[in-house]
C-alpha positions in Angstrom: 48.4 45.9 160.1 47.7 49.4 161.6 50.4 52.0 161.8 50.7 54.1 164.9 53.2 56.3 166.7 54.7 54.5 169.7 54.6 56.4 173.0 57.9 57.6 174.6 59.8 55.4 177.1 58.9 55.8 180.8 61.4 57.4 183.1 61.3 55.9 186.7 62.7 58.1 189.5 63.1 56.4 192.9 63.8 58.1 196.2 65.4 56.8 199.4 67.8 57.8 202.1 71.5 58.5 202.2 74.0 57.3 204.9 73.0 60.3 207.0 69.2 59.5 206.8 68.6 62.4 204.4 66.2 62.0 201.5 67.8 61.6 198.1 67.2 60.2 194.6 68.5 56.7 194.4 67.5 55.9 190.8 66.7 57.8 187.6 66.5 55.6 184.5 64.2 54.2 181.9 61.8 51.8 183.6 62.1 48.1 182.5 59.4 46.9 180.0 58.3 43.9 178.1 56.9 43.7 174.6 54.2 41.3 173.6 55.0 39.7 170.2 51.4 38.6 169.7 50.3 42.2 170.0 52.6 44.6 168.1 53.0 47.9 169.9 51.8 46.5 173.2 54.2 47.2 176.0 54.0 46.3 179.7 56.0 48.3 182.2 56.3 46.6 185.7 57.2 49.9 187.3 57.3 48.9 191.0 55.9 46.1 193.2 55.8 45.6 196.9 55.6 42.5 199.1 52.9 42.0 201.7 51.4 45.3 202.9 52.3 47.3 204.9 55.8 47.4 203.6 58.9 49.1 205.0 59.7 52.3 203.1 63.2 50.9 202.3 61.9 47.7 200.7 63.4 47.2 197.2 61.3 46.8 194.0 59.7 43.4 193.6 58.7 44.1 190.0 61.2 41.7 188.6 59.6 38.9 190.7 56.2 39.6 189.1 56.0 37.6 185.9 52.4 38.2 185.0 49.4 40.3 186.0 49.2 39.6 189.7 51.1 41.5 192.4 53.4 39.6 194.8 51.4 37.7 197.4 49.7 40.2 199.7 51.3 43.1 197.9 50.8 45.8 195.3 51.9 46.4 191.7 52.2 49.6 189.7 52.1 48.5 186.0 51.8 50.8 183.0 50.5 49.3 179.8 50.7 50.7 176.3 47.8 49.4 174.2 48.1 49.6 170.5 45.0 50.3 168.4 43.1 47.4 167.0 42.6 47.2 163.2 39.6 49.3 162.1 38.3 47.5 159.1 36.3 44.3 159.5 38.6 41.7 157.8 41.8 43.1 159.5 40.0 43.5 162.8 38.7 40.0 162.7 42.2 38.6 161.9 43.8 40.7 164.6 41.3 39.6 167.2 41.8 36.0 166.2 45.6 36.4 166.6 45.1 37.7 170.1 42.7 34.9 170.9 45.2 32.3 169.7 48.0 33.8 171.8 45.7 33.7 174.8 44.8 30.1 174.1 48.5 29.2 174.2 48.7 30.9 177.6 45.8 28.8 178.9 42.7 29.7 181.0 44.7 30.0 184.3 48.2 31.4 183.3 49.0 32.2 187.0 47.4 31.9 190.4 44.6 34.5 190.8 44.1 35.0 187.0 41.3 33.5 184.9 41.1 34.1 181.2 37.9 34.0 179.3 39.2 34.5 175.8 36.3 32.7 174.0 33.9 35.5 175.0 33.2 38.8 173.2 36.8 40.0 173.3 39.9 37.7 173.5 41.4 39.8 176.2 38.6 39.0 178.7 40.0 38.0 182.1 39.5 38.4 185.8 42.0 38.8 188.6 41.8 38.5 192.4 42.8 42.1 192.7 41.3 45.6 193.2 42.8 47.6 190.3 42.9 51.4 190.0 43.2 52.0 186.2 44.1 55.6 185.2 44.1 56.6 181.5 47.2 58.6 181.0 47.2 59.1 177.2 44.7 58.3 174.5 41.4 56.5 174.8 40.3 52.9 175.3 37.0 51.0 175.8 36.7 49.1 179.2 34.6 46.0 178.3 32.5 44.1 180.8 30.3 41.1 180.2 27.4 43.5 180.1 28.4 46.8 178.5 31.4 48.9 177.7 32.5 52.4 178.5 34.8 54.7 176.5 37.6 56.0 178.8 39.8 59.0 177.9 42.9 60.6 179.4 42.2 61.5 183.1 39.5 58.9 183.6 39.8 56.3 186.4 38.2 52.9 186.6 38.0 51.0 189.9 38.2 47.4 188.7 36.9 45.0 191.5 37.8 41.5 190.3 35.2 41.5 187.4 35.6 39.8 184.0 36.9 42.5 181.7 39.0 43.5 178.7 40.4 46.6 177.0 39.8 47.6 173.4 41.7 50.4 171.7 39.6 51.5 168.7 41.0 55.0 168.3 43.8 54.6 165.8 46.4 55.9 168.3 48.3 54.4 171.2 46.7 54.4 174.7 48.7 54.4 178.0 47.1 53.1 181.2 48.6 53.1 184.7 47.3 50.3 186.8 47.8 49.9 190.6 46.8 46.4 191.5 46.3 45.3 195.1 45.7 41.6 195.9 42.1 40.9 197.0 40.1 37.9 198.1 36.7 36.7 197.0 
């Protein structure tokens, strides 16, 4: 099992309006997050989600309603994901990849509407979603894997993910943090 330094908690600051219609801060706290027991170190932060676009500026967060990858119907989803490094040596890497593949099998090929998992392919995290995703690498580095090819992405790089079958593989030995903005799309 690899050792790595976890990334700091994410602070979420939200703005709004006071009783006089003046701009103000309405929230300043640690963003809610979920940990994945099948992937030690993996955290998912459902930072903010909206309902069908366009939304009213005073609409509350729908993040607690989003229980998977997909944004609310017709909406958007800001999600930040911490991806722990995969084991580097061949026996540990193979065992770690198989643990992820088994966890994905338990979730099934279609864990939620708009998501299709392809965990028997080259990487157990392979999946596609009915979304346009803007993936921004905030910290660290990670490989974006497609069915044909892969690209190393580093802090500051942006991937426009257009519903294709893909996975993420952190081979760096350090944590990687990615911000995703997902917008529902159609095929």
